[in-house]
C-alpha positions as a LaTeX table, in Angstrom:
\begin{tabular}{lrrr}
\hline
Residue & $x$ (\AA) & $y$ (\AA) & $z$ (\AA) \\
\hline
Lys1 & $-9.35$ & 58.82 & 71.50 \\
Val2 & $-6.30$ & 61.03 & 71.94 \\
Pro3 & $-5.97$ & 62.56 & 75.41 \\
His4 & $-5.68$ & 66.33 & 75.72 \\
Ile5 & $-2.23$ & 67.26 & 77.01 \\
Pro6 & $-2.08$ & 70.92 & 78.01 \\
Glu7 & 0.89 & 73.03 & 77.00 \\
His8 & 0.43 & 75.71 & 79.66 \\
Ser9 & 2.43 & 75.70 & 82.87 \\
Val10 & 1.15 & 75.06 & 86.39 \\
Cys11 & 1.50 & 78.81 & 87.04 \\
Leu12 & $-1.60$ & 79.39 & 84.92 \\
Asp13 & $-3.54$ & 76.94 & 87.10 \\
Cys14 & $-2.21$ & 78.64 & 90.26 \\
Lys15 & $-3.22$ & 82.09 & 89.04 \\
Gly16 & $-6.67$ & 80.78 & 88.16 \\
Asn17 & $-6.99$ & 79.49 & 91.73 \\
Glu18 & $-5.67$ & 82.80 & 93.14 \\
Asn19 & $-2.83$ & 81.06 & 94.97 \\
Glu20 & $-0.02$ & 83.08 & 96.49 \\
Cys21 & 3.11 & 82.50 & 94.41 \\
Val22 & 5.32 & 79.87 & 96.02 \\
Phe23 & 8.39 & 81.98 & 95.18 \\
Asp24 & 7.00 & 84.75 & 97.38 \\
Gln25 & 7.02 & 82.18 & 100.21 \\
Asn26 & 10.75 & 81.68 & 99.54 \\
Arg27 & 10.28 & 78.07 & 98.45 \\
Val28 & 11.40 & 76.22 & 95.32 \\
Cys29 & 8.71 & 75.57 & 92.72 \\
Leu30 & 8.77 & 73.95 & 89.30 \\
Gly31 & 5.40 & 75.40 & 88.29 \\
Pro32 & 6.79 & 77.76 & 85.63 \\
Ile33 & 8.26 & 74.89 & 83.61 \\
Thr34 & 5.86 & 72.06 & 84.50 \\
Arg35 & 2.94 & 71.01 & 82.32 \\
Gly36 & $-0.31$ & 72.31 & 83.79 \\
Gly37 & $-3.79$ & 70.86 & 83.71 \\
Cys38 & $-3.63$ & 69.59 & 87.29 \\
Asp39 & $-5.60$ & 72.54 & 88.72 \\
Ser40 & $-2.49$ & 73.23 & 90.86 \\
Val41 & $-3.68$ & 70.66 & 93.36 \\
Cys42 & $-0.34$ & 70.52 & 95.23 \\
Val43 & $-0.08$ & 74.27 & 95.67 \\
Asn44 & $-3.78$ & 74.47 & 96.57 \\
Gly45 & $-2.95$ & 72.05 & 99.40 \\
Gly46 & $-0.03$ & 74.13 & 100.71 \\
Lys47 & 2.71 & 72.16 & 98.94 \\
Val48 & 4.94 & 73.16 & 96.02 \\
Cys49 & 4.89 & 71.99 & 92.43 \\
Asp50 & 7.55 & 69.30 & 92.11 \\
Gly51 & 7.13 & 68.72 & 88.39 \\
Cys52 & 5.26 & 65.42 & 88.42 \\
Arg53 & 3.43 & 66.17 & 85.15 \\
Gly54 & 6.69 & 66.68 & 83.27 \\
Ile55 & 8.38 & 69.66 & 81.71 \\
Val56 & 6.44 & 71.74 & 79.17 \\
Glu57 & 7.51 & 71.42 & 75.56 \\
Lys58 & 9.38 & 74.74 & 75.49 \\
Pro59 & 10.28 & 75.67 & 79.07 \\
Asn60 & 11.41 & 79.23 & 79.76 \\
Asp61 & 14.25 & 77.85 & 81.86 \\
Asp62 & 16.34 & 81.04 & 81.74 \\
Ala63 & 13.56 & 83.06 & 83.35 \\
His64 & 12.87 & 80.28 & 85.85 \\
Arg65 & 16.52 & 80.08 & 86.84 \\
Glu66 & 16.69 & 83.87 & 87.31 \\
Val67 & 13.61 & 83.86 & 89.56 \\
Leu68 & 15.05 & 81.06 & 91.67 \\
Leu69 & 18.39 & 82.80 & 92.04 \\
Lys70 & 16.69 & 86.13 & 92.74 \\
His71 & 14.90 & 84.47 & 95.64 \\
Gly72 & 18.22 & 83.14 & 96.98 \\
Gln73 & 17.63 & 79.48 & 96.24 \\
Asp74 & 20.66 & 77.19 & 96.61 \\
Phe75 & 21.95 & 75.64 & 93.37 \\
Glu76 & 22.15 & 72.05 & 94.64 \\
Arg77 & 18.65 & 72.23 & 96.08 \\
Ile78 & 17.35 & 73.55 & 92.77 \\
Ala79 & 19.20 & 70.92 & 90.72 \\
Asp80 & 18.01 & 68.07 & 92.95 \\
Phe81 & 14.45 & 69.35 & 92.79 \\
Tyr82 & 14.57 & 69.44 & 88.98 \\
Gly83 & 15.55 & 65.78 & 88.88 \\
Leu84 & 12.82 & 64.41 & 91.13 \\
Phe85 & 10.51 & 63.39 & 88.28 \\
Asn86 & 12.47 & 64.51 & 85.23 \\
Ser87 & 16.03 & 63.19 & 85.56 \\
Ser88 & 15.90 & 61.12 & 82.37 \\
His89 & 14.25 & 63.87 & 80.30 \\
Lys90 & 16.53 & 65.64 & 77.79 \\
Ala91 & 15.19 & 69.02 & 78.94 \\
Tyr92 & 16.26 & 68.21 & 82.51 \\
Lys93 & 19.81 & 67.47 & 81.39 \\
Lys94 & 19.90 & 70.75 & 79.46 \\
Leu95 & 18.50 & 72.66 & 82.45 \\
Arg96 & 21.01 & 71.06 & 84.83 \\
Glu97 & 23.90 & 72.09 & 82.54 \\
Lys98 & 22.57 & 75.66 & 82.35 \\
Phe99 & 22.14 & 75.84 & 86.12 \\
Ala100 & 25.67 & 74.53 & 86.65 \\
Ala101 & 27.13 & 77.10 & 84.24 \\
Ala102 & 25.10 & 79.91 & 85.80 \\
His103 & 26.04 & 78.78 & 89.31 \\
Asp104 & 29.72 & 79.02 & 88.42 \\
Ala105 & 29.16 & 82.57 & 87.15 \\
Val106 & 27.03 & 83.81 & 90.08 \\
Pro107 & 28.80 & 85.31 & 93.10 \\
Pro108 & 27.97 & 83.84 & 96.52 \\
Gln109 & 24.75 & 85.09 & 98.15 \\
Ser110 & 26.65 & 87.32 & 100.60 \\
Ala111 & 28.42 & 89.10 & 97.73 \\
Arg112 & 25.12 & 89.68 & 95.87 \\
Ala113 & 23.49 & 91.30 & 98.90 \\
Asn114 & 25.65 & 94.43 & 98.57 \\
\hline
\end{tabular}
């Protein structure tokens, strides 16, 4: 029997459980790019999604990066968080390169506040 592997992100599970968005708590979350089907058990318990189920097939990494930066998340913290469970995944390497390029192009937080 072939197991069912969901293609939706953890965000869908969170919304179904009526969780407050972790981003609104000013914390890093990998829910938007992590494979769902876990019933958002970590977020339900007051934690964040750290990506343990792996990256979805086609992650919207540009939108995720923008949300993280919009909420003032530090690049190194974001990059380290991405690699916790996914450092050998090709999508992780691509995401890390994109974050590095975007980080070089983004002014420091104090300059963006104006």
